[in-house]
C-alpha positions as CSV (number, residue, x, y, z in Angstrom):
1,M,-36.8,-11.5,27.8
2,E,-33.5,-9.6,27.7
3,N,-30.5,-11.7,26.7
4,V,-27.9,-12.0,29.4
5,N,-24.2,-12.2,28.3
6,L,-22.9,-15.2,30.3
7,V,-19.3,-14.7,28.9
8,P,-17.3,-12.4,31.1
9,D,-15.8,-9.3,29.6
10,M,-12.1,-10.4,29.3
11,D,-10.8,-6.8,28.9
12,Q,-12.7,-5.7,32.0
13,A,-11.5,-8.7,34.0
14,Y,-7.9,-7.9,32.9
15,D,-8.2,-4.2,33.8
16,E,-9.7,-5.0,37.2
17,S,-6.9,-7.5,38.0
18,I,-4.1,-5.1,36.9
19,E,-5.5,-2.3,39.1
20,K,-5.7,-4.7,42.0
21,I,-2.1,-5.8,41.4
22,F,-1.0,-2.2,41.3
23,E,-2.6,-1.5,44.7
24,L,-1.0,-4.7,46.2
25,M,2.4,-3.7,44.7
26,E,2.1,-0.3,46.5
27,E,1.5,-2.2,49.7
28,K,4.4,-4.7,48.8
29,K,2.1,-7.7,49.1
30,Y,3.9,-9.7,46.5
31,F,2.5,-13.1,47.2
32,R,-1.1,-11.8,46.8
33,C,0.1,-10.2,43.6
34,R,1.3,-13.6,42.4
35,D,-2.0,-15.2,43.3
36,E,-3.9,-12.5,41.3
37,L,-1.5,-13.1,38.3
38,L,-2.2,-16.9,38.4
39,K,-5.9,-16.3,37.7
40,H,-4.8,-15.5,34.1
41,N,-3.2,-17.5,31.3
42,E,0.5,-17.1,30.4
43,V,-0.1,-14.5,27.6
44,E,-2.1,-12.2,30.0
45,I,0.5,-12.7,32.8
46,A,3.3,-11.6,30.4
47,E,1.3,-8.5,29.5
48,M,0.7,-7.8,33.2
49,L,4.4,-8.1,34.0
50,V,5.1,-5.5,31.2
51,D,2.4,-3.2,32.7
52,I,4.0,-3.6,36.1
53,R,7.4,-2.7,34.7
54,R,6.0,0.5,33.1
55,K,4.1,1.4,36.3
56,F,7.0,0.7,38.7
57,D,10.3,-0.7,37.5
58,L,12.2,-3.7,36.2
59,Q,13.1,-5.0,39.7
60,R,9.5,-5.4,40.8
61,M,8.6,-7.1,37.5
62,V,11.4,-9.6,38.1
63,V,10.3,-10.2,41.7
64,L,6.9,-11.2,40.5
65,F,8.3,-13.3,37.7
66,R,10.5,-15.3,40.1
67,A,7.5,-15.8,42.4
68,L,5.6,-17.7,39.7
69,P,5.6,-21.5,39.7
70,K,8.5,-22.8,37.5
71,D,6.4,-24.4,34.8
72,I,4.3,-21.3,34.4
73,S,7.3,-19.0,34.5
74,V,8.7,-20.7,31.4
75,D,5.5,-20.3,29.4
76,V,5.3,-16.6,30.5
77,F,9.0,-16.0,29.6
78,A,8.3,-17.3,26.1
79,E,5.5,-14.7,25.7
80,L,7.7,-11.7,26.6
81,S,9.6,-9.6,24.1
82,V,13.3,-10.3,23.6
83,D,14.3,-7.1,25.4
84,D,12.3,-8.1,28.5
85,Q,13.7,-11.6,28.4
86,I,17.3,-10.3,28.3
87,D,16.6,-7.9,31.2
88,I,15.2,-10.7,33.2
89,I,18.2,-13.0,32.4
90,N,20.6,-10.3,33.5
91,I,19.1,-10.3,37.0
92,I,18.1,-13.9,37.8
93,T,20.6,-16.6,38.8
94,D,22.5,-19.0,36.5
95,P,20.5,-22.1,37.6
96,E,17.3,-20.2,36.9
97,I,18.6,-19.2,33.5
98,K,19.5,-22.8,32.7
99,Y,16.1,-24.1,33.8
100,I,14.2,-21.6,31.6
101,L,16.4,-22.3,28.6
102,D,16.1,-26.1,29.0
103,E,12.4,-25.9,29.2
104,L,11.9,-23.4,26.3
105,D,11.1,-24.7,22.8
106,F,14.3,-24.9,20.8
107,D,13.4,-22.0,18.4
108,D,12.5,-19.7,21.4
109,M,15.8,-20.7,23.1
110,I,17.8,-19.8,20.0
111,D,16.0,-16.4,19.8
112,V,17.1,-15.7,23.4
113,L,20.7,-16.9,23.0
114,E,21.1,-14.7,19.9
115,E,20.5,-11.6,22.0
116,L,22.5,-12.6,25.0
117,P,26.1,-11.3,25.6
118,S,28.7,-13.8,24.4
119,N,30.1,-14.5,27.9
120,I,26.6,-15.6,29.2
121,V,26.1,-17.8,26.1
122,D,29.5,-19.4,26.7
123,K,28.6,-20.1,30.3
124,I,25.3,-21.7,29.3
125,L,26.8,-23.8,26.6
126,T,29.5,-25.2,28.9
127,T,26.8,-27.0,30.9
128,T,24.9,-28.1,27.8
129,P,25.3,-31.7,26.5
130,K,27.8,-31.9,23.6
131,S,25.2,-33.0,21.0
132,E,22.8,-30.2,21.9
133,R,25.7,-27.7,22.1
134,R,26.7,-28.6,18.5
135,L,23.1,-28.1,17.3
136,I,22.8,-24.8,19.1
137,N,26.0,-23.5,17.6
138,T,24.8,-24.5,14.1
139,F,21.6,-22.6,14.5
140,L,23.3,-19.5,15.9
141,K,25.4,-19.2,12.7
142,Y,22.4,-18.6,10.5
143,N,21.6,-15.1,9.3
144,E,19.2,-13.4,11.8
145,D,16.5,-12.8,9.1
146,S,16.8,-16.2,7.4
147,A,14.7,-19.3,7.4
148,G,17.5,-21.0,9.3
149,A,17.2,-18.6,12.2
150,L,13.4,-19.1,12.3
151,M,13.3,-22.9,12.2
152,T,13.2,-25.5,14.9
153,P,14.7,-29.0,14.8
154,E,11.8,-30.4,16.9
155,Y,9.8,-32.2,14.2
156,I,8.5,-35.7,13.6
157,N,10.3,-37.8,10.9
158,L,9.1,-41.1,9.6
159,K,10.5,-43.9,7.4
160,K,9.1,-44.4,4.0
161,T,8.7,-48.1,4.6
162,A,6.9,-47.8,7.9
163,T,3.2,-48.8,8.3
164,V,0.6,-46.4,9.5
165,K,0.4,-48.3,12.8
166,E,4.2,-48.0,13.3
167,A,4.0,-44.3,12.4
168,L,1.3,-43.5,14.9
169,E,3.1,-45.4,17.6
170,H,6.2,-43.3,16.8
171,I,4.2,-40.1,17.0
172,K,2.9,-41.1,20.5
173,E,6.5,-41.6,21.6
174,V,8.1,-38.4,20.4
175,G,5.1,-36.1,19.8
176,L,5.3,-34.4,23.2
177,D,8.8,-33.0,22.4
178,S,7.9,-31.9,18.9
179,E,6.9,-28.5,17.7
180,T,3.9,-29.9,15.8
181,I,2.5,-33.3,15.1
182,Y,0.0,-32.3,12.4
183,T,2.6,-32.7,9.6
184,C,5.3,-35.4,9.6
185,Y,8.3,-35.6,7.3
186,V,9.6,-38.7,5.5
187,L,13.4,-38.9,5.3
188,D,15.8,-41.4,3.9
189,R,18.9,-42.6,5.7
190,G,20.9,-39.5,4.6
191,R,18.1,-37.3,6.1
192,K,17.1,-36.1,2.6
193,L,13.4,-35.1,2.5
194,Q,11.4,-37.6,0.5
195,G,7.9,-36.3,1.2
196,V,5.4,-35.1,3.8
197,I,2.3,-36.7,5.3
198,S,-0.4,-35.2,7.5
199,L,-1.6,-36.6,10.8
200,K,-5.1,-36.6,9.2
201,S,-3.9,-39.0,6.5
202,L,-2.4,-41.3,9.0
203,V,-5.4,-41.4,11.3
204,I,-8.0,-42.2,8.5
205,S,-5.8,-44.8,6.7
206,P,-5.7,-48.5,7.5
207,D,-3.1,-49.7,10.0
208,E,-1.3,-51.8,7.3
209,A,-1.0,-49.0,4.8
210,I,2.6,-47.9,3.9
211,V,3.7,-44.3,4.6
212,G,5.5,-44.1,1.3
213,D,2.2,-44.8,-0.5
214,L,0.4,-42.0,1.4
215,M,3.0,-39.2,1.5
216,H,3.1,-36.2,-0.8
217,E,6.3,-36.5,-2.8
218,D,6.7,-32.9,-4.0
219,P,6.5,-30.7,-0.8
220,V,6.8,-27.0,-0.6
221,V,10.1,-26.2,1.0
222,A,12.2,-23.2,2.1
223,H,16.0,-23.1,1.9
224,V,18.0,-22.3,5.1
225,D,19.3,-19.0,3.5
226,D,15.9,-17.8,2.3
227,D,14.9,-14.4,3.7
228,Q,12.2,-14.6,6.3
229,E,9.9,-12.4,4.1
230,E,10.1,-15.1,1.4
231,V,9.1,-17.8,3.9
232,S,6.2,-15.7,5.1
233,D,5.1,-15.5,1.4
234,L,5.0,-19.3,1.2
235,F,2.8,-19.5,4.3
236,T,0.5,-16.8,2.9
237,R,0.3,-18.5,-0.5
238,Y,-0.3,-22.1,0.7
239,G,-1.8,-21.7,4.1
240,Y,0.3,-24.4,5.8
241,L,0.9,-24.8,9.5
242,A,4.5,-25.7,9.0
243,I,7.0,-25.7,6.1
244,P,10.2,-27.8,6.0
245,V,13.6,-26.1,5.7
246,V,16.3,-27.9,3.6
247,D,20.0,-27.3,2.9
248,N,21.8,-27.4,-0.4
249,E,21.7,-31.2,-0.5
250,F,17.9,-31.2,0.2
251,R,18.5,-32.5,3.7
252,L,15.9,-31.6,6.2
253,V,17.4,-29.4,8.9
254,G,14.3,-28.0,10.5
255,I,10.8,-26.7,10.1
256,V,9.2,-23.2,10.4
257,T,5.8,-23.1,12.1
258,V,3.0,-20.6,11.5
259,D,3.3,-19.0,15.0
260,D,6.8,-17.9,14.2
261,I,5.7,-16.6,10.8
262,L,3.0,-14.5,12.4
263,E,5.7,-12.7,14.3
264,V,7.7,-12.1,11.1
265,I,4.6,-10.7,9.3
266,E,4.0,-8.3,12.2
267,E,7.7,-7.2,12.1
268,E,7.7,-6.7,8.4
269,T,4.5,-4.8,8.4
270,T,5.7,-2.6,11.2
271,E,8.9,-1.9,9.4
272,D,7.1,-1.0,6.2
273,I,4.7,1.3,8.0
274,E,7.6,3.0,9.8
275,R,9.6,3.5,6.5
276,M,6.5,4.8,4.7
277,G,6.2,7.4,7.5
278,G,9.9,8.4,7.3
279,V,11.1,6.5,10.4
280,I,14.4,4.6,9.8
281,D,16.5,2.3,11.8
282,S,13.8,1.9,14.5
283,T,14.2,-0.6,17.2
284,D,11.9,-3.5,18.0
285,R,10.8,-1.8,21.2
286,E,7.2,-0.5,21.5
287,Y,6.6,3.2,21.3
288,L,6.4,3.9,25.1
289,D,9.4,1.7,25.8
290,M,11.7,3.7,23.5
291,S,13.5,6.7,25.0
292,V,13.2,10.2,23.6
293,W,16.6,10.0,22.0
294,Q,15.8,6.6,20.4
295,H,12.8,8.3,18.7
296,V,14.9,11.3,17.7
297,K,17.6,9.0,16.1
298,A,14.9,7.1,14.2
299,R,13.2,10.2,12.8
300,L,15.7,13.0,12.5
301,P,17.9,11.7,9.5
302,W,14.9,11.3,7.2
303,L,13.5,14.7,8.2
304,L,16.8,16.3,7.4
305,L,17.0,14.7,4.0
306,L,13.4,15.7,3.2
307,M,14.1,19.2,4.4
308,C,17.0,19.5,2.0
309,S,14.6,18.5,-0.9
310,Y,12.5,21.5,0.0
311,F,15.4,23.8,-0.7
312,I,14.8,22.8,-4.4
313,T,11.1,23.6,-4.0
314,G,12.0,27.0,-2.6
315,G,14.4,27.6,-5.5
316,I,11.6,26.9,-8.0
317,I,9.3,29.4,-6.4
318,Q,12.1,32.0,-6.2
319,S,12.9,31.6,-9.9
320,F,9.3,32.3,-10.9
321,E,8.9,35.2,-8.4
322,A,8.5,37.7,-11.3
323,A,5.8,35.7,-13.0
324,L,3.9,35.4,-9.7
325,S,4.0,39.1,-9.2
326,Q,2.3,39.7,-12.5
327,V,-0.7,37.4,-11.7
328,I,-0.8,37.3,-7.9
329,S,-3.9,35.1,-7.9
330,L,-1.8,32.2,-9.0
331,V,-0.2,32.0,-5.5
332,I,-3.6,31.1,-4.0
333,Y,-3.8,27.8,-5.8
334,M,-0.2,26.6,-5.2
335,P,-1.2,24.6,-2.0
336,L,-4.1,23.1,-3.8
337,L,-2.0,21.7,-6.6
338,M,0.9,20.6,-4.4
339,G,-1.6,18.8,-2.0
340,T,-3.5,17.2,-4.9
341,G,-0.2,16.0,-6.5
342,G,1.1,14.6,-3.2
343,N,-2.1,12.8,-2.4
344,S,-2.4,11.4,-5.9
345,G,1.2,10.0,-5.8
346,T,0.8,8.6,-2.3
347,Q,-2.4,6.7,-3.4
348,S,-0.7,5.0,-6.3
349,S,2.5,4.2,-4.4
350,T,0.6,2.8,-1.4
351,L,-1.4,0.5,-3.7
352,V,1.6,-0.6,-5.7
353,I,3.7,-1.3,-2.6
354,R,0.9,-3.3,-1.1
355,G,0.4,-5.2,-4.3
356,M,4.1,-6.1,-4.5
357,A,4.1,-7.2,-0.8
358,T,1.2,-9.6,-1.4
359,G,2.5,-10.9,-4.7
360,D,-0.3,-9.4,-6.8
361,I,2.1,-7.2,-8.7
362,E,5.4,-8.4,-10.1
363,L,8.2,-6.4,-11.7
364,E,7.1,-7.9,-15.0
365,D,3.8,-6.1,-14.7
366,F,5.5,-2.7,-14.9
367,L,3.9,-1.6,-18.2
368,K,0.5,-2.9,-17.2
369,V,0.6,-0.9,-14.0
370,I,1.7,2.3,-15.9
371,W,-1.1,1.9,-18.5
372,K,-3.7,1.4,-15.8
373,E,-2.5,4.4,-13.7
374,I,-2.5,6.7,-16.8
375,R,-6.2,5.9,-17.5
376,I,-7.1,6.3,-13.8
377,A,-5.1,9.6,-13.6
378,L,-6.8,11.1,-16.7
379,I,-10.3,10.4,-15.3
380,V,-9.5,11.6,-11.8
381,G,-7.7,14.7,-13.2
382,V,-10.5,15.7,-15.5
383,C,-13.1,15.3,-12.7
384,L,-11.1,17.4,-10.2
385,S,-10.3,20.0,-12.8
386,S,-13.9,20.4,-13.8
387,I,-15.0,21.1,-10.3
388,N,-12.1,23.5,-9.7
389,Y,-12.9,25.4,-12.9
390,L,-16.4,26.2,-11.7
391,R,-15.1,27.2,-8.3
392,I,-12.3,29.5,-9.6
393,V,-14.5,31.3,-12.2
394,F,-17.8,31.6,-10.3
395,L,-16.9,31.6,-6.6
396,D,-13.4,33.1,-6.7
397,H,-14.3,35.4,-9.6
398,N,-10.9,34.9,-11.4
399,P,-10.5,35.2,-15.2
400,P,-11.0,32.1,-17.3
401,G,-7.3,32.2,-18.2
402,V,-6.3,31.6,-14.5
403,A,-8.9,28.9,-14.2
404,I,-7.6,27.1,-17.3
405,T,-4.1,27.4,-16.1
406,V,-4.9,25.8,-12.7
407,C,-7.1,23.1,-14.2
408,L,-4.8,22.0,-16.9
409,S,-1.9,22.0,-14.4
410,M,-4.0,19.9,-12.1
411,T,-4.7,17.3,-14.7
412,V,-1.0,17.1,-15.8
413,I,0.1,17.0,-12.2
414,V,-2.3,14.2,-11.3
415,V,-1.1,12.1,-14.3
416,I,2.6,12.7,-13.5
417,A,2.2,12.1,-9.8
418,K,0.3,8.8,-10.3
419,L,3.0,7.7,-12.8
420,I,5.8,8.5,-10.4
421,G,3.8,6.9,-7.5
422,S,3.5,3.7,-9.4
423,M,6.9,3.6,-11.0
424,L,9.2,4.5,-8.1
425,P,8.4,1.5,-5.8
426,M,8.9,-0.9,-8.7
427,V,12.2,0.8,-9.7
428,A,13.3,0.7,-6.1
429,K,12.6,-3.0,-5.8
430,R,14.5,-3.6,-9.1
431,I,17.7,-1.9,-7.7
432,G,17.4,-3.5,-4.3
433,I,15.9,-0.7,-2.2
434,D,12.9,-1.2,0.1
435,P,9.8,0.0,-1.9
436,A,8.2,1.3,1.3
437,L,10.8,4.2,1.2
438,M,9.1,5.5,-1.9
439,A,5.8,6.4,-0.1
440,G,4.7,9.0,2.4
441,P,7.1,11.9,2.9
442,M,9.4,10.9,0.0
443,M,6.5,10.9,-2.4
444,A,5.2,14.2,-1.1
445,S,8.6,15.9,-1.5
446,V,9.0,14.7,-5.1
447,T,5.5,15.6,-6.2
448,D,5.7,19.1,-4.6
449,M,8.7,19.9,-6.8
450,I,7.0,18.5,-9.9
451,S,3.7,20.3,-9.1
452,L,5.3,23.7,-8.9
453,G,7.4,23.2,-12.0
454,T,4.4,22.1,-14.0
455,Y,2.2,24.9,-12.7
456,F,4.7,27.6,-13.6
457,I,5.4,26.2,-17.0
458,M,1.6,26.1,-17.7
459,A,1.3,29.7,-16.5
460,G,4.0,30.8,-18.9
461,L,2.4,29.0,-21.8
462,I,-1.3,30.0,-21.2
463,L,-1.0,33.4,-19.6
464,N,2.2,34.4,-21.4
465,I,4.0,35.4,-18.2
466,G,7.5,34.6,-17.1
């Protein structure tokens, strides 16, 4: 009997709904559009609103957003990008803004306030209770890419002397307003962090057990000024759902949760990919949401810099013009050597950059990496050269001298390219430059110059030309 898939195809259901919504939007049947949206969860509704904006305009997106029930609109708002959130806030009324911000999780609210114009922030803060306003201002002062900007103050704190029964009762009282209940934090009267205890430990322990006896006294913590990439490394290393954030006096000021770190990891990965591809100063907008001029500004500076580097490459070729005219067949293999050098360097730089990003490679491993890449390069270079020797002599019918020149050049180029590909990212990190800049177009430009120079030197030595 043929198996029947009882689980609906979610992508198909989404596509059908969005097509139906587009048709209803054309007919200006907004309430029926809203009813169709409400068949989905808040994540899908947010995605549909973005699709509506792309298909039509911002105004129609906001119309549908305002038509959503208030409680659902807050959840949907939290799933939108910061740019979409700001655009919505610039259109809706002040009472609507206040309601949304009041209902958002604290860390999401801070993210929105950081992007709002100062006059709107001031207007919001004037209607905010004094204690909360002081807390908001404190969080807004943290560096944008720091642990302080990521954290939330909505955590559960316990007393060291409390019993398990008292702790569980406290969790029931305040858990609804907390970011997470799975990890609780034990503080003294000065709010210094004394330890952490999991909900699991509390649930399986006797009611009369003391929290201080069950807690872990040496927790992994982040400092408020730590870079967000360092915090993400802690999550990757330890696999926690939340990590406490402390100040210089080891007072607990907030926690960072794994959902916020997932966004950081995505941002950092996207940034590295863009830099490896020669795209700098890109915005957080998605590809289709960026204007043509935004794309040009992100790409043109790096392309101009790399173009200038090819002036050097052209100069090298020009300086060896006489040598090339003596053995014209040498010209045929220039693209082969330049391409092989670029590919070899890019391979090494990509692996080293990734290794440093995951913590597998430290700056102290410099010599180990160099020694390994030399051995790899020699084996790879000899294999490639052997194949090319047979091709140049037996298929291209060139003299053995030309074949030896090309093959020795290839071996040397592969070794040098892999050394440079492995060294440059580590040197860049040492001097405070993003290692991702040392891959892709940058690596290709450097290895092209080295490949040509090596090739012409070998030609002069072996063929006695120059």
